[in-house]
C-alpha positions in Angstrom: 48.5 41.9 -43.2 46.2 42.5 -45.5 48.8 44.7 -47.3 51.1 42.3 -47.9 48.8 39.2 -49.1 45.8 41.2 -50.6 43.7 39.0 -48.6 40.4 41.0 -47.5 39.5 40.8 -43.7 36.6 41.5 -42.2 35.3 41.9 -38.6 32.5 43.9 -36.1 33.5 45.1 -33.0 32.3 47.2 -30.3 33.8 50.8 -29.1 32.8 51.2 -25.6 33.5 55.3 -25.1 30.9 55.8 -27.9 28.8 52.7 -27.2 28.8 51.9 -30.8 29.0 49.1 -32.5 31.2 49.0 -36.3 31.6 47.2 -39.1 35.4 47.1 -40.4 36.1 45.8 -43.9 39.7 46.0 -44.5 40.9 45.6 -48.4 44.2 46.3 -50.5 43.8 48.9 -53.0 47.3 48.7 -54.5 50.7 47.5 -53.5 51.5 47.7 -49.6 48.5 49.9 -49.3 45.3 48.9 -47.2 41.9 50.7 -46.8 39.4 50.3 -44.3 35.7 50.5 -44.8 34.1 51.6 -41.5 30.1 51.0 -40.9 28.1 52.2 -38.1 25.7 49.0 -37.1 24.4 50.2 -33.6 20.7 50.3 -35.0 21.5 47.4 -36.8 23.1 45.4 -33.7 20.3 46.4 -31.3 17.7 45.4 -33.6 19.7 42.1 -34.1 19.7 41.9 -29.9 16.0 42.7 -29.8 14.9 40.3 -31.9 17.2 38.0 -30.4 15.4 38.3 -27.0 12.1 38.7 -28.4 12.6 35.2 -29.6 14.2 34.1 -26.5 11.3 35.8 -24.9 9.1 33.9 -26.5 10.9 30.5 -26.7 10.9 30.8 -22.7 7.0 31.4 -23.0 6.4 27.9 -25.0 8.9 26.0 -22.8 7.2 27.3 -19.4 3.7 25.9 -21.3 2.6 22.4 -19.6 1.5 21.3 -23.1 3.9 19.6 -25.3 4.5 22.2 -28.4 5.5 20.8 -31.7 5.6 23.0 -34.6 5.9 21.6 -38.3 6.6 23.1 -42.0 4.8 22.3 -44.9 7.2 19.4 -45.6 7.2 17.5 -42.5 10.3 19.3 -40.8 10.1 20.2 -37.3 10.1 23.8 -36.8 9.6 24.4 -33.0 10.0 20.9 -30.2 9.6 22.8 -26.9 10.7 21.2 -23.3 8.1 19.3 -22.9 8.4 17.9 -26.1 12.0 16.7 -24.8 10.3 15.5 -21.6 8.1 13.2 -23.0 9.9 11.9 -26.3 13.4 12.1 -24.6 14.6 13.9 -28.2 16.8 16.8 -27.8 15.9 20.0 -29.2 19.4 19.9 -32.1 18.3 16.6 -32.9 14.4 17.3 -33.4 14.6 21.0 -35.4 15.0 20.4 -39.1 14.2 16.8 -39.0 11.6 15.0 -40.5 8.9 13.9 -38.5 8.3 10.8 -40.0 11.9 10.5 -38.6 11.2 10.9 -35.5 10.8 8.3 -32.5 7.7 9.6 -30.9 3.6 8.9 -31.1 3.1 11.8 -33.6 4.3 10.4 -36.6 1.4 8.2 -36.4 -1.2 10.7 -37.1 0.8 12.7 -39.8 -2.2 11.8 -42.3 -4.2 14.0 -39.5 -1.8 16.1 -39.5 -1.2 16.7 -43.0 -5.3 16.9 -43.4 -5.6 19.9 -40.9 -3.0 21.5 -42.9 -4.8 20.8 -46.1 -8.4 21.7 -45.2 -6.9 25.0 -43.3 -9.6 22.9 -40.4 -8.5 22.6 -36.3 -8.1 18.8 -35.5 -8.5 16.8 -32.6 -8.2 13.4 -30.9 -7.8 11.5 -27.8 -5.2 9.2 -28.2 -4.1 6.3 -25.9 -0.3 5.1 -25.4 1.1 2.2 -23.7 4.0 3.1 -21.5 5.7 0.0 -19.6 6.6 2.0 -16.3 4.1 5.0 -16.3 1.0 2.7 -17.6 -1.0 3.7 -19.8 -0.6 7.3 -20.8 -4.0 9.6 -22.3 -3.2 12.5 -24.4 -5.2 15.3 -25.9 -3.9 16.0 -29.5 -5.0 19.6 -31.0 -3.5 20.5 -34.4 -4.1 24.1 -35.3 -3.0 24.8 -39.4 -0.9 27.6 -40.2 0.2 30.1 -43.0 2.0 33.1 -42.6 4.1 35.0 -45.5 3.3 32.3 -47.9 4.7 29.3 -45.5 2.2 26.8 -44.6 2.6 24.2 -41.7 1.0 23.4 -38.7 1.5 24.3 -34.6 0.3 20.7 -32.7 -0.3 21.0 -28.7 -0.4 18.3 -26.9 -1.4 17.9 -23.1 -1.4 14.9 -20.9 -4.8 14.1 -19.5 -3.6 11.3 -17.6 -4.9 12.0 -14.4 -8.2 13.2 -15.8 -8.9 10.3 -17.5 -8.3 8.3 -14.8 -10.5 10.3 -12.2 -13.4 10.2 -14.7 -12.8 6.5 -14.7 -12.7 6.3 -10.8 -15.8 8.4 -10.5 -17.8 5.9 -12.6 -16.1 3.1 -10.6 -17.2 4.8 -7.8 -20.5 4.9 -9.2 -20.8 1.0 -10.5 -19.4 0.5 -6.9 -22.3 2.3 -5.3 -25.0 0.6 -7.2 -23.3 -2.7 -6.4 -23.0 -1.7 -2.9 -26.8 -1.0 -3.3 -27.5 -4.6 -4.6 -25.1 -6.2 -2.2 -27.0 -4.5 0.9 -30.3 -5.7 -0.5 -28.7 -8.9 -1.2 -27.7 -9.3 2.6 -31.3 -8.2 3.6 -32.5 -11.1 1.6 -29.9 -13.6 2.9 -30.7 -12.5 6.3 -34.2 -14.2 6.0 -33.4 -18.0 5.4 -30.5 -17.4 7.7 -32.7 -16.5 10.4 -34.9 -19.5 9.1 -32.0 -22.0 9.4 -30.9 -20.8 13.5 -34.4 -20.7 14.4 -35.1 -24.1 13.0 -31.8 -25.7 14.4 -32.6 -24.0 18.0 -36.2 -25.7 17.6 -34.2 -29.3 16.7 -32.4 -29.0 20.2 -35.3 -28.0 22.4 -37.7 -30.7 20.5 -34.5 -33.7 21.1 -33.9 -32.6 25.1 -34.6 -35.4 27.4 -35.2 -33.3 30.2 -38.2 -31.5 28.4 -41.6 -32.4 29.7 -43.2 -32.2 26.3 -40.6 -34.2 24.8 -41.0 -37.2 27.5 -44.9 -37.4 26.7 -44.5 -37.7 23.2 -42.1 -40.3 23.6 -43.8 -42.5 26.2 -47.1 -41.9 24.2 -45.5 -43.8 21.2 -43.2 -46.1 23.3 -39.8 -44.6 22.7 -37.5 -44.2 25.3 -36.1 -40.4 24.8 -33.1 -40.9 26.6 -32.0 -43.8 24.3 -32.9 -41.5 21.4 -30.5 -38.8 22.9 -27.3 -41.3 23.2 -28.5 -42.6 19.4 -28.0 -39.0 18.1 -25.1 -38.1 19.9 -23.0 -41.3 19.1 -24.0 -40.9 15.5 -22.7 -36.7 15.6 -26.1 -35.7 15.1 -26.3 -33.2 18.0 -22.2 -32.5 16.7 -23.5 -31.8 13.2 -26.7 -29.8 14.3 -24.2 -27.6 16.5 -22.4 -27.2 13.1 -25.0 -26.0 11.4 -26.0 -23.8 14.2 -22.2 -21.9 14.1 -22.1 -21.8 10.6 -25.6 -20.0 10.4 -24.7 -17.0 13.7 -21.4 -16.4 11.7 -22.6 -15.8 8.5 -25.5 -13.6 10.1 -22.6 -12.0 12.1 -20.5 -11.6 8.9 -23.7 -9.8 6.7 -24.6 -7.6 10.1 -20.9 -6.1 10.3 -20.4 -5.6 6.5 -24.2 -4.1 6.0 -23.1 -1.8 9.1 -19.5 -0.9 7.3 -21.0 -0.7 4.0 -23.6 2.6 5.3 -20.8 4.9 5.7 -22.3 6.7 8.5 -23.2 10.4 9.1 -20.5 13.3 9.3 -21.9 13.9 13.1 -19.1 13.2 15.5 -19.7 11.7 18.9 -17.5 10.4 21.6 -15.6 7.0 20.7 -13.8 4.4 22.2 -10.4 3.8 20.2 -9.9 0.1 21.4 -13.4 -1.3 20.7 -13.5 0.3 17.3 -10.7 -1.0 16.4 -11.5 -4.6 17.9 -14.4 -4.3 15.4 -12.5 -3.1 12.3 -10.2 -6.3 13.4 -13.0 -8.6 13.2 -14.3 -7.0 9.6 -10.9 -7.1 8.1 -10.5 -11.0 9.5 -13.5 -12.1 7.3 -11.9 -10.1 4.1 -10.3 -12.1 2.0 -9.7 -11.4 -1.8 -10.7 -12.3 -4.8 -7.9 -12.9 -6.8 -6.6 -15.2 -3.9 -3.8 -12.1 -3.4 -4.1 -12.2 0.7 -6.4 -14.0 3.6 -6.5 -12.2 7.1 -6.7 -16.0 8.2 -2.9 -16.4 7.7 -2.4 -13.2 9.1 -1.5 -13.2 13.0 -2.7 -10.1 14.8 -1.2 -9.1 17.8 -3.2 -6.3 20.3 -1.6 -4.0 22.9 -4.6 -1.7 24.1 -3.6 0.7 26.9 -7.0 0.2 29.4 -9.0 3.0 30.6 -8.4 5.1 27.7 -10.1 8.4 27.3 -12.7 8.4 24.4 -12.2 10.5 21.3 -14.3 12.6 19.6 -15.1 11.0 16.3 -17.0 9.2 13.5 -17.5 5.1 13.9 -18.2 4.4 10.6 -14.8 6.8 9.3 -12.8 5.8 11.7 -13.7 2.1 11.2 -13.1 2.9 7.6 -9.1 4.0 8.2 -7.8 1.2 10.3 -9.4 -1.2 8.1 -7.9 0.6 5.1 -4.4 0.4 6.6 -5.1 -3.2 7.9 -6.1 -3.9 4.0 -2.8 -2.3 2.4 -0.6 -3.7 5.2 -2.2 -7.8 4.0 -1.3 -6.5 0.7 1.9 -5.7 0.7 3.1 -9.0 2.8 1.0 -11.6 0.6 2.6 -9.7 -2.7 6.2 -9.9 -1.2 5.5 -13.6 0.3 6.4 -12.2 3.8 7.0 -15.5 6.1 5.0 -15.5 9.2 2.8 -12.0 8.2 2.1 -10.4 11.4 0.6 -7.0 12.2 0.9 -5.6 15.7 -1.8 -3.0 16.8 -0.8 -1.0 19.7 -2.7 2.0 21.7 -1.5 4.4 24.4 -1.9 8.0 25.8 0.4 10.1 24.5 -0.5 13.2 26.4 -3.5 14.6 25.4 -4.2 12.1 22.5 -4.3 8.7 22.0 -1.4 7.4 20.0 -2.2 4.2 17.4 0.5 2.1 16.5 -0.3 -0.1 13.1 3.2 -2.2 12.4 3.7 -5.1 10.1 6.5 -7.3 8.6 6.1 -7.0 5.3 8.8 -5.4 2.8 8.8 -2.1 3.6 8.6 1.2 1.2 11.2 2.9 -0.5 11.9 6.7 0.0 9.3 7.8 -3.4 6.8 5.5 -1.9 7.0 6.9 1.8 7.0 10.7 0.2 3.8 10.0 -1.9 2.0 6.9 0.0 -1.0 9.5 0.9 -1.2 11.4 -2.5 -4.2 10.4 -4.2 -4.1 7.8 -7.2 -0.7 6.8 -6.1 -0.5 3.2 -5.8 2.1 0.5 -5.9 -0.4 -2.2 -7.1 -0.5 -3.6 -10.1 -3.6 -2.3 -12.4 -7.3 -3.2 -11.9 -5.9 -3.9 -7.5 -6.3 -0.8 -6.8 -7.3 3.0 -7.0 -4.3 4.5 -4.7 -7.4 6.3 -2.8 -7.6 4.4 0.1 -5.0 5.9 2.0 -5.2 9.1 0.7 -9.2 9.0 1.9 -7.7 7.8 5.5 -5.4 10.8 5.8 -8.6 13.4 4.7 -10.9 11.5 7.4 -8.1 11.8 10.4 -6.7 15.3 9.4 -9.6 16.9 8.5 -12.6 15.5 10.0 -10.9 14.2 13.3 -8.6 17.0 13.8 -5.7 14.3 14.3 -2.6 13.4 12.8 -1.3 10.1 10.8 1.9 9.6 9.7 4.4 6.1 9.1 7.4 5.2 9.7 9.1 2.3 7.1 12.3 1.0 5.6 12.9 -1.4 3.0 13.1 -5.1 4.0 12.3 -4.0 7.4 8.2 -3.5 7.5 5.7 -0.5 7.6 4.3 1.1 10.9 1.4 4.0 10.6 1.0 6.2 13.6 -2.4 7.7 14.0 -3.0 10.7 17.1 -6.6 11.6 17.8 -7.1 14.3 20.5 -8.8 13.0 23.6 -12.4 14.7 24.7 -11.4 17.8 26.8 -13.1 17.5 30.3 
């Protein structure tokens, strides 16, 4: 074909018997003639393959890094774009490589001036940047800019680390410290409230004693001043004053009970395990929950029916009373919030205890919205929450899981389907006789 047309032809081939690569050029030196020039390019080919392997190896290292890695040249054209960059930006490597950073829809373009400053001054720059995502919420990134100069070419390598969880942990720690301070303040206030409460209750009790028409001292004083104490008592009854006094007494006692319960619950308790009566602790937790309400009016236990089916004469388990109360309270609160958020009609929580071989099995069932598979798989993960920002830390159920499995040598799991409610199961071993 070359001899006839005169059009030169070039190709490369591998010759297996010699294990060599050859470059072959075919030309037309004269009429109806062709000539070949063959060159052994084996070393060149192997060097080329080694270079490709090295480049692929370096790319694999960069792609396996948990950080976003972006490289730019002096003109802000992208030279490096790893898998994490693709994952976070949604921009394929084919579209990114060679593109101007100004034209890429990625939050880095807002920091081009800082990148340029680092490149010009040959200084490492670092910033922490918070961006808002509709699905993920606020994401926090640590951005480090490394100026690069090699073979006369300048640019920068930018490493971006997602520190959202670390930032969230710091926030949780700060919030926990704040809550500890608030808890101490609340405990102090509760003690202060107890004093006037005691005075109110004692005064009402004294009032009842001093209007009792059967008491000898009351009869004596009424006769001294010429008053019929029976008529006085009848007047107080008909004017509902006795009823008012009873109302003051009942409200005072209820307030005192609330303060006592919350004080006991907030003390936290020691790590010491002792024989515990599961049914009585659940009763106490229900009592605490019944007085709990959300400040944002998202739920109120007064509007939730709670059914109890407790097996009598259950053996005791080894446990920590305060910690176990916390677990039950966390689950009840979680159910209440879920039902309130989904506007569940006739919200119901059903609590059952029964013997299961050498264990007590506790089942807490609600008729709320249920959970999808993803939520079920992550419900015990620290910081996982389906609540709005500011409504929960995502720690309640993970702490409950730790308390049951690590501290009480038990098990906790759940069953749920969308639209059919959720059931939490807790299994605790009985004390071995």
